[in-house]
C-alpha positions as CSV (number, residue, x, y, z in Angstrom):
1,M,8.2,-6.4,-0.9
2,V,7.5,-9.4,-3.2
3,Q,11.0,-10.6,-2.7
4,F,10.7,-10.3,1.0
5,L,7.6,-12.3,1.1
6,A,9.1,-15.0,-1.1
7,R,11.4,-15.9,1.8
8,F,8.4,-17.1,3.8
9,N,6.3,-20.2,3.7
10,I,3.3,-19.4,1.0
11,V,0.7,-20.0,3.6
12,F,2.3,-17.8,6.2
13,A,2.7,-15.0,3.8
14,G,-1.1,-15.2,2.8
15,I,-2.1,-15.2,6.4
16,I,0.0,-12.2,7.2
17,C,-1.2,-10.1,4.2
18,S,-4.8,-11.0,4.8
19,L,-4.4,-10.1,8.4
20,G,-2.8,-6.6,7.4
21,A,-5.8,-6.0,5.2
22,G,-8.2,-6.9,8.0
23,L,-6.3,-4.6,10.4
24,L,-7.0,-1.6,8.2
25,T,-10.8,-1.9,9.0
26,G,-9.9,-0.8,12.4
27,L,-7.8,2.0,11.2
28,G,-10.8,3.1,9.0
29,A,-12.8,3.3,12.2
30,A,-10.3,5.4,14.1
31,P,-11.7,8.8,13.1
32,I,-14.6,8.3,15.5
33,F,-12.1,9.1,18.3
34,F,-11.3,12.6,17.0
35,K,-14.9,14.1,17.1
36,T,-17.0,13.5,20.3
37,N,-20.2,15.6,19.6
38,V,-21.6,14.6,16.2
39,S,-24.9,15.7,15.3
40,K,-27.7,13.2,14.0
41,K,-27.8,15.0,10.7
42,L,-24.0,14.7,10.3
43,L,-24.2,10.9,11.3
44,D,-27.0,10.4,8.7
45,C,-24.9,12.0,6.1
46,L,-22.0,9.8,7.0
47,L,-24.1,6.7,7.2
48,G,-25.3,7.5,3.6
49,F,-21.8,7.9,2.6
50,A,-21.1,4.5,4.0
51,A,-24.0,3.0,2.2
52,G,-22.6,4.3,-1.0
53,V,-19.2,2.9,-0.3
54,M,-20.8,-0.5,0.4
55,L,-22.9,-0.4,-2.8
56,A,-19.8,0.2,-4.8
57,A,-17.7,-2.4,-3.0
58,T,-20.6,-4.9,-3.5
59,S,-20.6,-4.1,-7.3
60,F,-16.9,-3.9,-8.1
61,S,-15.3,-6.0,-5.2
62,L,-17.8,-8.8,-5.0
63,I,-20.1,-9.2,-8.0
64,V,-17.7,-8.5,-10.8
65,P,-14.9,-10.8,-9.3
66,A,-17.5,-13.4,-8.8
67,I,-18.5,-13.4,-12.4
68,E,-14.8,-13.4,-13.5
69,S,-13.7,-16.0,-11.1
70,G,-16.7,-18.2,-12.0
71,G,-15.4,-18.3,-15.6
72,G,-17.4,-15.4,-17.1
73,G,-20.3,-15.9,-19.5
74,V,-23.3,-17.8,-18.7
75,R,-21.5,-19.9,-16.1
76,G,-20.0,-17.1,-14.1
77,A,-23.3,-15.1,-14.4
78,T,-25.3,-18.2,-13.2
79,L,-23.1,-18.9,-10.2
80,T,-23.2,-15.3,-9.1
81,L,-26.9,-15.0,-9.6
82,I,-27.4,-18.1,-7.3
83,G,-24.8,-16.7,-4.8
84,I,-26.7,-13.3,-4.6
85,L,-30.0,-14.8,-4.1
86,L,-28.7,-17.2,-1.4
87,G,-27.1,-14.3,0.4
88,G,-30.2,-12.2,0.4
89,V,-32.4,-15.0,1.5
90,F,-29.8,-15.9,4.4
91,V,-29.9,-12.3,5.8
92,D,-33.8,-12.1,5.4
93,R,-34.1,-15.4,7.5
94,I,-31.7,-14.0,10.1
95,D,-33.6,-10.9,10.3
96,H,-36.8,-13.0,11.1
97,F,-35.2,-14.6,14.0
98,F,-32.7,-11.9,15.1
99,P,-33.4,-10.8,18.8
100,D,-34.5,-7.2,19.1
101,T,-33.8,-6.9,22.9
102,N,-30.8,-7.2,25.2
103,L,-28.4,-6.4,22.5
104,Y,-27.2,-3.4,24.3
105,L,-28.4,-2.0,27.7
106,G,-28.7,1.8,27.6
107,P,-31.3,4.4,27.8
108,K,-30.3,6.1,24.4
109,T,-30.7,2.7,22.5
110,N,-33.6,1.9,20.2
111,H,-33.5,-1.8,20.1
112,D,-35.2,-2.0,16.7
113,N,-32.5,0.3,15.3
114,L,-29.8,-1.6,17.0
115,R,-31.1,-4.9,15.4
116,K,-30.8,-3.4,12.0
117,I,-27.2,-2.2,12.7
118,W,-26.2,-5.7,13.9
119,L,-27.5,-7.2,10.7
120,F,-25.4,-4.6,8.8
121,T,-22.4,-5.6,10.8
122,L,-23.2,-9.2,10.1
123,A,-23.3,-8.5,6.4
124,I,-20.0,-6.6,6.4
125,T,-18.4,-9.5,8.3
126,I,-19.8,-12.1,5.9
127,H,-18.4,-10.0,3.0
128,N,-15.0,-9.7,4.6
129,F,-14.5,-13.6,4.6
130,P,-14.4,-14.1,0.9
131,E,-12.1,-11.1,0.5
132,G,-9.6,-12.8,2.9
133,L,-10.2,-16.0,0.9
134,A,-9.3,-14.2,-2.3
135,V,-6.1,-13.1,-0.9
136,G,-5.2,-16.4,0.3
137,V,-6.1,-18.1,-3.0
138,G,-3.7,-15.5,-4.7
139,F,-0.8,-16.6,-2.5
140,G,-1.8,-20.3,-2.7
141,D,-1.5,-20.3,-6.4
142,G,2.0,-19.3,-5.9
143,N,1.6,-15.8,-7.3
144,I,2.9,-13.6,-4.6
145,A,2.7,-10.4,-6.6
146,N,-1.0,-11.1,-7.4
147,G,-1.8,-11.9,-3.7
148,L,0.0,-8.7,-2.4
149,S,-1.8,-6.5,-5.0
150,L,-5.1,-8.0,-3.9
151,A,-4.3,-7.5,-0.1
152,I,-3.2,-3.9,-0.6
153,A,-6.4,-3.1,-2.8
154,I,-8.8,-5.0,-0.3
155,G,-6.9,-3.3,2.7
156,L,-7.5,0.2,1.4
157,Q,-11.1,-0.6,0.7
158,N,-11.6,-1.9,4.2
159,M,-10.9,1.6,5.7
160,P,-14.2,3.1,4.7
161,E,-15.9,-0.2,5.7
162,G,-14.7,0.2,9.2
163,L,-16.1,3.5,9.4
164,A,-19.4,2.3,8.0
165,V,-19.7,-0.2,10.8
166,A,-18.6,2.1,13.7
167,L,-20.8,5.2,12.9
168,P,-24.1,3.4,13.3
169,F,-23.1,2.1,16.8
170,L,-21.9,5.6,17.7
171,R,-25.2,7.0,16.7
172,E,-27.1,4.5,18.9
173,G,-25.2,5.6,22.0
174,F,-22.3,3.1,22.1
175,S,-19.0,4.5,23.4
176,Q,-16.4,5.3,20.9
177,A,-14.2,2.4,22.1
178,K,-17.0,-0.2,21.8
179,A,-18.0,1.1,18.4
180,F,-14.3,0.9,17.3
181,W,-13.7,-2.6,18.7
182,I,-16.9,-3.9,16.9
183,A,-15.7,-2.5,13.6
184,F,-12.2,-3.8,14.2
185,L,-13.4,-7.4,14.8
186,T,-15.4,-7.5,11.6
187,G,-12.1,-7.2,9.9
188,M,-10.5,-10.2,11.8
189,V,-12.3,-12.8,9.6
190,E,-10.2,-11.8,6.8
191,P,-7.1,-13.8,8.1
192,I,-9.2,-16.7,8.6
193,G,-10.3,-16.6,5.0
194,G,-6.6,-16.0,4.1
195,L,-5.6,-19.2,6.0
196,I,-8.2,-21.3,4.1
197,G,-7.5,-19.8,0.8
198,A,-3.7,-20.2,1.0
199,G,-3.7,-23.6,2.8
200,L,-6.5,-25.2,0.9
201,V,-6.3,-23.5,-2.5
202,C,-7.6,-26.5,-4.4
203,V,-10.8,-26.5,-2.3
204,A,-11.2,-22.7,-1.7
205,K,-10.7,-21.6,-5.3
206,P,-13.8,-23.4,-6.7
207,M,-15.9,-21.9,-3.7
208,L,-14.7,-18.4,-4.3
209,P,-17.3,-17.1,-6.9
210,L,-20.2,-18.5,-5.0
211,M,-18.9,-17.0,-1.8
212,L,-18.3,-13.6,-3.2
213,A,-21.8,-13.6,-4.7
214,F,-23.3,-14.8,-1.3
215,A,-21.6,-11.9,0.4
216,A,-22.9,-9.4,-2.2
217,G,-26.5,-10.6,-1.8
218,A,-26.2,-10.1,2.0
219,M,-24.8,-6.7,1.6
220,L,-27.5,-5.7,-1.1
221,F,-30.3,-6.9,1.2
222,V,-29.1,-5.0,4.3
223,I,-28.3,-1.9,2.5
224,S,-31.7,-1.7,0.7
225,H,-33.8,-3.1,3.6
226,E,-32.2,-1.4,6.5
227,I,-29.6,1.2,5.9
228,I,-31.0,3.4,3.2
229,P,-34.4,3.7,4.8
230,E,-32.9,4.6,8.1
231,T,-31.1,7.5,6.6
232,H,-34.2,8.9,5.0
233,K,-36.3,9.3,8.1
234,E,-35.3,12.8,8.9
235,N,-35.4,16.0,6.9
236,S,-31.7,15.4,5.7
237,S,-32.7,12.7,3.3
238,K,-31.6,14.7,0.3
239,L,-28.2,15.4,1.8
240,T,-27.8,11.7,2.6
241,T,-28.7,10.8,-0.9
242,H,-25.8,13.1,-2.2
243,S,-23.6,11.6,0.5
244,L,-24.4,8.1,-0.8
245,I,-23.5,9.1,-4.4
246,I,-20.2,10.5,-3.2
247,G,-19.4,7.4,-1.3
248,F,-20.3,5.3,-4.3
249,V,-18.0,7.2,-6.7
250,I,-15.1,7.2,-4.4
251,M,-15.2,3.5,-3.7
252,M,-15.8,3.0,-7.5
253,F,-12.6,4.9,-8.2
254,L,-10.7,3.0,-5.5
255,D,-11.8,-0.4,-6.7
256,N,-10.9,0.3,-10.4
257,V,-7.7,2.2,-9.9
258,L,-6.4,-0.3,-7.4
259,G,-7.6,-3.3,-9.5
């Protein structure tokens, strides 16, 4: 595969691989088409699982790489700290001005819940951009093997993220097709990041640690403020807690095994 990609322009290879990683977000959302009647209890458990996946992705795919790409030590930790705080404040400000009506017209929909879900979707979209940027930087540096391994790892991690986006919309009464396409589109910011990373590596590489940390802050705010409380409203709170732990350890394993 490395030899095959070496035949192409390095920017083109970076775009193609980051696009492939983004497309796997849609593949991860595809299981919603295979079960039409899903109980609220099961959806809460699956959402808890998704929250665990995102907590692990935040820790191992965003925060750790942010510290490392920032140079490690005090410098890397400081850049990451600033980025996390900025990301959390950004989503908090968005939350204050986010509209709570007319997001979706339908009798089953609770607009307050839907506002939270759109914030979660926004956070995942924000976090996908620096992942695409990382793939592009890998190719832009001329290290095709490194760029390819990053694309494969991120693509596999994107699959549970796609499900994490689609499930809440399904619970709020969206059709399976609409929930799928929203999840699919969140992954399409990755090739944009890949293009910038591969084409402007001298600019994108210094930005990478701060952008990874910013995405981590956005994710942490939404998971803690919106998603976890939402899964604990019913009697299934203990089950959703176990589901979160399972999601976390599975994503932790994938992150560390795939590098």
